[in-house]
RONUDREN-211010 format. One line per 2 residues: number of its first residue (from 1); for each residue x, y, z of C-alpha. Coordinates in pm, whole numbers, always signed. Example, Ala and Ser with C-alpha at 12.3 -4.5 7.8 and 13.67 -1.06 7.14 Angstrom:
<rs>
1> +1230/-450/+780 ~ +1367/-106/+714 $
</rs>
This chain:
<rs>
1> -661/+3516/+1092 ~ -1002/+3681/+1082 $
3> -1078/+3518/+746 ~ -971/+3174/+868 $
5> -1185/+3214/+1178 ~ -1493/+3297/+973 $
7> -1427/+3006/+734 ~ -1397/+2764/+1026 $
9> -1717/+2904/+1176 ~ -1899/+2864/+845 $
11> -1791/+2500/+806 ~ -1890/+2422/+1164 $
13> -2228/+2592/+1120 ~ -2289/+2409/+791 $
15> -2221/+2069/+950 ~ -2426/+2150/+1258 $
17> -2728/+2277/+1062 ~ -2713/+1981/+826 $
19> -2762/+1739/+1114 ~ -3016/+1961/+1285 $
21> -3221/+2002/+967 ~ -3216/+1624/+903 $
23> -3333/+1556/+1257 ~ -3610/+1815/+1227 $
25> -3722/+1659/+894 ~ -3729/+1310/+1044 $
27> -3924/+1435/+1344 ~ -4189/+1596/+1119 $
29> -4227/+1279/+907 ~ -4240/+1050/+1213 $
31> -4508/+1271/+1372 ~ -4720/+1252/+1057 $
33> -4678/+875/+1031 ~ -4783/+836/+1396 $
35> -5090/+1057/+1340 ~ -5203/+857/+1034 $
37> -5141/+528/+1217 ~ -5366/+649/+1499 $
39> -5622/+748/+1236 ~ -5611/+391/+1092 $
41> -5659/+227/+1431 ~ -5951/+455/+1511 $
43> -6136/+482/+1178 ~ -5985/+234/+936 $
45> -5809/+258/+601 ~ -6068/+479/+432 $
47> -6024/+741/+698 ~ -5652/+736/+630 $
49> -5713/+788/+256 ~ -5944/+1079/+328 $
51> -5690/+1237/+570 ~ -5411/+1206/+311 $
53> -5623/+1363/+37 ~ -5709/+1653/+268 $
55> -5356/+1717/+386 ~ -5182/+1680/+50 $
57> -5373/+1974/-89 ~ -5231/+2214/+165 $
59> -4934/+2439/+81 ~ -4605/+2294/+204 $
61> -4759/+1953/+268 ~ -4566/+1629/+289 $
63> -4569/+1363/+15 ~ -4769/+1042/+68 $
65> -4796/+691/-69 ~ -5049/+420/+30 $
67> -5085/+61/-96 ~ -5358/-156/+57 $
69> -5322/-519/+154 ~ -5437/-638/-188 $
71> -5158/-438/-360 ~ -5388/-168/-493 $
73> -5231/+179/-496 ~ -5461/+411/-305 $
75> -5230/+718/-313 ~ -4941/+739/-557 $
77> -4722/+1042/-473 ~ -4464/+803/-324 $
79> -4390/+437/-385 ~ -4469/+233/-73 $
81> -4257/-79/-102 ~ -3987/-116/+165 $
83> -4059/-65/+536 ~ -3826/+176/+719 $
85> -3635/+495/+639 ~ -3500/+555/+292 $
87> -3393/+826/+51 ~ -3560/+825/-290 $
89> -3486/+1011/-609 ~ -3796/+1080/-821 $
91> -3844/+1292/-1132 ~ -3957/+1639/-1020 $
93> -4310/+1729/-1129 ~ -4399/+2092/-1195 $
95> -4741/+2181/-1065 ~ -4975/+2378/-1294 $
97> -4957/+2748/-1208 ~ -5217/+2896/-1445 $
99> -5583/+2822/-1497 ~ -5631/+2611/-1805 $
101> -5311/+2403/-1770 ~ -5375/+2042/-1864 $
103> -5194/+1904/-1565 ~ -4851/+1858/-1422 $
105> -4544/+1841/-1640 ~ -4245/+1622/-1571 $
107> -3914/+1807/-1558 ~ -3557/+1691/-1602 $
109> -3463/+1768/-1241 ~ -3460/+1489/-983 $
111> -3637/+1536/-652 ~ -3461/+1383/-351 $
113> -3695/+1269/-74 ~ -3653/+1137/+276 $
115> -3924/+869/+325 ~ -4051/+657/+614 $
117> -4262/+352/+524 ~ -4467/+158/+785 $
119> -4703/-138/+767 ~ -5050/-78/+904 $
121> -5248/-335/+1097 ~ -5422/-481/+792 $
123> -5099/-522/+595 ~ -5128/-193/+404 $
125> -4810/+7/+343 ~ -4803/+379/+431 $
127> -4519/+602/+306 ~ -4466/+964/+417 $
129> -4182/+1172/+276 ~ -4041/+1523/+253 $
131> -3829/+1695/-7 ~ -3464/+1717/+105 $
133> -3427/+2037/-95 ~ -3572/+2230/+199 $
135> -3285/+2114/+414 ~ -3036/+2209/+145 $
137> -3195/+2550/+92 ~ -3171/+2619/+466 $
139> -2805/+2527/+469 ~ -2735/+2733/+159 $
141> -2913/+3032/+308 ~ -2714/+3003/+630 $
143> -2389/+2960/+441 ~ -2465/+3264/+222 $
145> -2551/+3468/+533 ~ -2226/+3369/+702 $
147> -2036/+3448/+384 ~ -2184/+3798/+362 $
149> -2132/+3862/+732 ~ -1775/+3736/+708 $
151> -1703/+3946/+404 ~ -1848/+4254/+572 $
153> -1644/+4194/+888 ~ -1333/+4129/+682 $
155> -1374/+4455/+492 ~ -1447/+4640/+817 $
157> -1138/+4482/+976 ~ -922/+4579/+680 $
159> -1055/+4935/+692 ~ -991/+4957/+1067 $
161> -640/+4814/+1019 ~ -562/+5068/+748 $
163> -692/+5351/+966 ~ -499/+5237/+1273 $
165> -182/+5185/+1070 ~ -205/+5530/+913 $
167> -277/+5683/+1255 ~ +24/+5507/+1407 $
169> +249/+5612/+1118 ~ +126/+5969/+1153 $
171> +215/+5963/+1524 ~ +558/+5820/+1444 $
173> +609/+6100/+1190 ~ +511/+6353/+1458 $
175> +764/+6204/+1700 ~ +1033/+6219/+1431 $
177> +945/+6583/+1360 ~ +961/+6651/+1735 $
179> +1308/+6497/+1763 ~ +1431/+6706/+1467 $
181> +1284/+7023/+1620 ~ +1446/+6956/+1958 $
183> +1781/+6871/+1798 ~ +1767/+7206/+1618 $
185> +1720/+7388/+1951 ~ +1341/+7423/+1982 $
187> +1291/+7301/+2338 ~ +934/+7428/+2339 $
189> +822/+7170/+2081 ~ +583/+6902/+2210 $
191> +426/+6590/+2063 ~ +45/+6577/+2043 $
193> -108/+6300/+2253 ~ -458/+6185/+2336 $
195> -584/+6091/+2682 ~ -939/+5984/+2595 $
197> -1088/+5672/+2440 ~ -839/+5674/+2150 $
199> -537/+5659/+2382 ~ -273/+5406/+2269 $
201> +90/+5309/+2334 ~ +221/+5579/+2101 $
203> +22/+5840/+2297 ~ +190/+5704/+2609 $
205> +527/+5738/+2438 ~ +441/+6094/+2331 $
207> +345/+6181/+2688 ~ +677/+6040/+2810 $
209> +864/+6244/+2549 ~ +677/+6557/+2657 $
211> +749/+6490/+3025 ~ +1118/+6441/+2943 $
213> +1127/+6765/+2741 ~ +950/+6950/+3023 $
215> +1221/+6832/+3259 ~ +1501/+6922/+3018 $
217> +1352/+7265/+2954 ~ +1314/+7321/+3328 $
219> +1676/+7223/+3395 ~ +1806/+7445/+3118 $
221> +1594/+7732/+3245 ~ +1738/+7671/+3593 $
223> +2090/+7680/+3453 ~ +2019/+8010/+3278 $
225> +1858/+8149/+3591 ~ +2150/+8040/+3808 $
227> +2399/+8188/+3563 ~ +2216/+8519/+3567 $
229> +2180/+8514/+3945 ~ +2547/+8428/+3994 $
231> +2653/+8716/+3774 ~ +2420/+8951/+3959 $
233> +2447/+8841/+4322 ~ +2817/+8757/+4337 $
235> +2927/+9078/+4175 ~ +2875/+9277/+4494 $
237> +3072/+9053/+4735 ~ +3353/+9013/+4480 $
239> +3366/+9390/+4440 ~ +3395/+9418/+4818 $
241> +3683/+9170/+4817 ~ +3859/+9378/+4554 $
243> +3808/+9692/+4762 ~ +3946/+9521/+5071 $
245> +4254/+9405/+4881 ~ +4310/+9756/+4743 $
247> +4295/+9889/+5099 ~ +4551/+9632/+5209 $
249> +4780/+9744/+4929 ~ +4727/+10112/+5019 $
251> +4795/+10045/+5389 ~ +5168/+10023/+5317 $
253> +5368/+9979/+5632 ~ +5059/+9999/+5853 $
255> +5044/+9630/+5944 ~ +4726/+9652/+6152 $
257> +4529/+9819/+5874 ~ +4662/+9573/+5617 $
259> +4573/+9276/+5839 ~ +4219/+9409/+5896 $
261> +4166/+9453/+5519 ~ +4291/+9100/+5446 $
263> +4065/+8953/+5716 ~ +3767/+9139/+5572 $
265> +3851/+9012/+5222 ~ +3883/+8659/+5360 $
267> +3541/+8684/+5527 ~ +3388/+8800/+5200 $
269> +3550/+8514/+5010 ~ +3419/+8265/+5269 $
271> +3071/+8404/+5213 ~ +3115/+8363/+4837 $
273> +3227/+8000/+4884 ~ +2926/+7928/+5107 $
275> +2703/+8073/+4837 ~ +2864/+7851/+4575 $
277> +2822/+7546/+4800 ~ +2453/+7626/+4847 $
279> +2405/+7678/+4473 ~ +2567/+7342/+4399 $
281> +2344/+7174/+4658 ~ +2027/+7319/+4503 $
283> +2145/+7218/+4155 ~ +2218/+6865/+4281 $
285> +1873/+6835/+4437 ~ +1694/+6963/+4125 $
287> +1897/+6749/+3886 ~ +1873/+6422/+4081 $
289> +1512/+6331/+4164 ~ +1628/+5987/+4289 $
291> +1876/+6127/+4538 ~ +1633/+6090/+4828 $
293> +1674/+5765/+5022 ~ +1337/+5716/+5188 $
295> +1337/+5517/+5512 ~ +1094/+5497/+5808 $
297> +1167/+5804/+6019 ~ +1020/+5969/+6331 $
299> +1036/+6344/+6273 ~ +1009/+6403/+6650 $
301> +1348/+6245/+6718 ~ +1507/+6429/+6425 $
303> +1359/+6764/+6533 ~ +1490/+6728/+6888 $
305> +1838/+6635/+6765 ~ +1867/+6928/+6517 $
307> +1710/+7174/+6764 ~ +1960/+7073/+7036 $
309> +2246/+7141/+6790 ~ +2113/+7496/+6727 $
311> +2012/+7572/+7084 ~ +2348/+7725/+7194 $
313> +2356/+7972/+6901 ~ +1988/+8061/+6947 $
315> +2021/+8128/+7318 ~ +2355/+8308/+7274 $
317> +2175/+8560/+7052 ~ +1917/+8630/+7320 $
319> +1641/+8424/+7153 ~ +1425/+8146/+7298 $
321> +1380/+7796/+7153 ~ +1071/+7584/+7220 $
323> +1044/+7225/+7091 ~ +707/+7046/+7085 $
325> +798/+6710/+6936 ~ +504/+6472/+6928 $
327> +557/+6136/+6758 ~ +541/+6188/+6379 $
329> +637/+5877/+6178 ~ +681/+5900/+5801 $
331> +904/+5779/+5517 ~ +1174/+6036/+5437 $
333> +1544/+6093/+5380 ~ +1689/+6163/+5725 $
335> +1981/+6376/+5606 ~ +1777/+6587/+5364 $
337> +1499/+6657/+5617 ~ +1763/+6746/+5875 $
339> +1917/+6992/+5628 ~ +1576/+7147/+5557 $
341> +1512/+7194/+5930 ~ +1862/+7337/+5979 $
343> +1801/+7591/+5701 ~ +1469/+7695/+5855 $
345> +1630/+7743/+6197 ~ +1920/+7935/+6041 $
347> +1673/+8165/+5863 ~ +1484/+8221/+6187 $
349> +1807/+8320/+6364 ~ +1910/+8555/+6084 $
351> +1576/+8734/+6047 ~ +1446/+8770/+6405 $
353> +1563/+9023/+6662 ~ +1705/+8931/+7005 $
355> +1428/+8828/+7243 ~ +1231/+8651/+6970 $
357> +1087/+8302/+7023 ~ +1150/+8018/+6777 $
359> +925/+7711/+6796 ~ +988/+7372/+6638 $
361> +687/+7143/+6628 ~ +610/+6794/+6493 $
363> +272/+6619/+6494 ~ +65/+6371/+6296 $
365> -303/+6369/+6201 ~ -397/+6218/+5866 $
367> -54/+6340/+5746 ~ +283/+6411/+5912 $
369> +389/+6771/+5982 ~ +715/+6949/+6069 $
371> +699/+7324/+6131 ~ +926/+7609/+6241 $
373> +760/+7929/+6361 ~ +892/+8257/+6498 $
375> +744/+8587/+6617 ~ +975/+8803/+6409 $
377> +883/+9043/+6126 ~ +766/+8759/+5899 $
379> +735/+8768/+5518 ~ +468/+8968/+5329 $
381> +202/+8741/+5175 ~ +275/+8861/+4821 $
383> +644/+8761/+4851 ~ +610/+8415/+5010 $
385> +616/+8240/+4673 ~ +910/+8447/+4550 $
387> +1135/+8375/+4851 ~ +1142/+8008/+4748 $
389> +1340/+8102/+4437 ~ +1718/+8116/+4430 $
391> +1883/+8441/+4545 ~ +1553/+8615/+4617 $
393> +1587/+8840/+4920 ~ +1350/+9080/+5089 $
395> +1442/+9445/+5060 ~ +1516/+9472/+5434 $
397> +1755/+9174/+5416 ~ +1972/+9281/+5125 $
399> +2242/+9433/+5345 ~ +2257/+9137/+5583 $
401> +2437/+8803/+5566 ~ +2322/+8520/+5344 $
403> +2263/+8473/+4972 ~ +1891/+8399/+4956 $
405> +1931/+8028/+4887 ~ +1825/+7866/+5215 $
407> +1451/+7849/+5143 ~ +1509/+7738/+4784 $
409> +1697/+7435/+4924 ~ +1403/+7363/+5155 $
411> +1168/+7385/+4854 ~ +1386/+7145/+4653 $
413> +1388/+6894/+4943 ~ +1009/+6920/+4966 $
415> +977/+6844/+4594 ~ +1199/+6537/+4626 $
417> +965/+6402/+4896 ~ +643/+6505/+4720 $
419> +582/+6702/+5038 ~ +377/+7019/+5074 $
421> +567/+7335/+5175 ~ +352/+7617/+5319 $
423> +460/+7963/+5437 ~ +191/+8130/+5647 $
425> +128/+8404/+5899 ~ +213/+8310/+6261 $
427> +52/+8627/+6409 ~ +306/+8767/+6453 $
429> +593/+8627/+6253 ~ +622/+8342/+6006 $
431> +540/+7972/+6019 ~ +695/+7733/+5765 $
433> +540/+7385/+5753 ~ +654/+7074/+5570 $
435> +374/+6817/+5534 ~ +453/+6458/+5432 $
437> +205/+6197/+5309 $
</rs>
C-alpha cells in the first residue's frame, strides 16, 4: 500500500509539474515578446535588433529570430515564419567551450523549442523561443527525488514492520512461556509489559494476564491461609466439645451432669458452625467481586434501622446507644452495608464493658461516611491492620466469644465498594469509619 501510494503521488506530481512548467515557460516567452514589442514601438526595428544581440549573449538566454518586412533575416537563431505558438525541432548546436575553437558544431541531437512568433507594426516577424529540455529536466529531477524519497520511506517502513513484527512475536513467545510456567505451578510468574510510549495491545494483554494471575495467587493464598487458620482456631473448640462429651459419658446415671455436659457441647458446636458460616461469607465476598448490587442508598435510614434492631441487646447489657444520622446518600449494596454495620455493632458489644457508650454516625461532606465509635479499651495502633485479617484476635480477647472474623468481613465489604476503611483512636476507645465515594 505504501508503494502504491508513493507511485500515485509521483504520477500526480509529474503531471502537475509538467503543466506548471509549460505555463511558466509560456509566461517567460510572452513577457519577452511584449518587452521587445514595446521596444519596437518606442525605438524602431534597429533598437529591437540591438536588444536581441545584447540579451542573446547572456547565460540562460532565450532564443530569437527576426525577419524584417523585406524578408531579410536580421537574427537567425529561430525561423520566424508562422505567427502564433508552435513547437519546433532544430538540430542542437554545441557552443565552443575552449579558446581557439573555430565555431559551433552541429550535433546529432534534436533541440525541441517552444516558440511564439508575432508580427511587428512594420510587418517584421519576431520569434522568441525556449528549449523544452529545461521543462523535462525539471520533471525528471522531481521524479528522481520522489523515487528516492519513496524508496527510502519504503525501506524504512519495511524495517519498522520487521521490528514491530519481531517485537510482537517476542511478546507472544513470552505469553506462551508464562502460560507454561503457570500450568507447571509457578504462580509467581509474570509477563513483562510496557506502560510508556511503546505500549501496545499485547502489553495490554500482558497486563490483563498479570492482573488475573495476581487475583488467582491472592485467592490461592487466601485458601491456604483459611485452611491453616481453620486447623488452628477450630482445634480448641472441637477439643472442648470432645471434653464435654467425655464428661457426659462419665456422668453415668447422673442425669443433671450429663445434660449440662451435652448442653455445653451443643453450645460449642453452635459456635463452630457460626465460625464456619462467617468463613464461608468472607470467602464468598473475596471470590465474587461482582456480588455487590449498587443502588442509590441513604446511609442515615439504614443506620437507624440496624441500630434500632441492636438497641435492646445494647441496653440490656447496660450500655448506651447514640445515633446521629444525618442524610448521607451514596451508591451501595444495602444488604452488605447493613451486615458491615451489624458486625461493627456486635464487636462493640463484645469488647466494651457495661456502662460504655456506642455511637453510630452518618454524614456527608465531599464523600459519604458511616462510623461506629465506642469508649471501650480500643485497639492498639500497631494491631489495627492485623485485626482486619481472618481469625486475628487481640490477646485479651482470646478467651472470649467470637472467632475473629467480624472485622475481616467488614474489610471485604469495603473492598467490594471501593470504600475506605479506617480504624482510629476515639479518645478513649475505637472509631471505625467506612467512607464511600
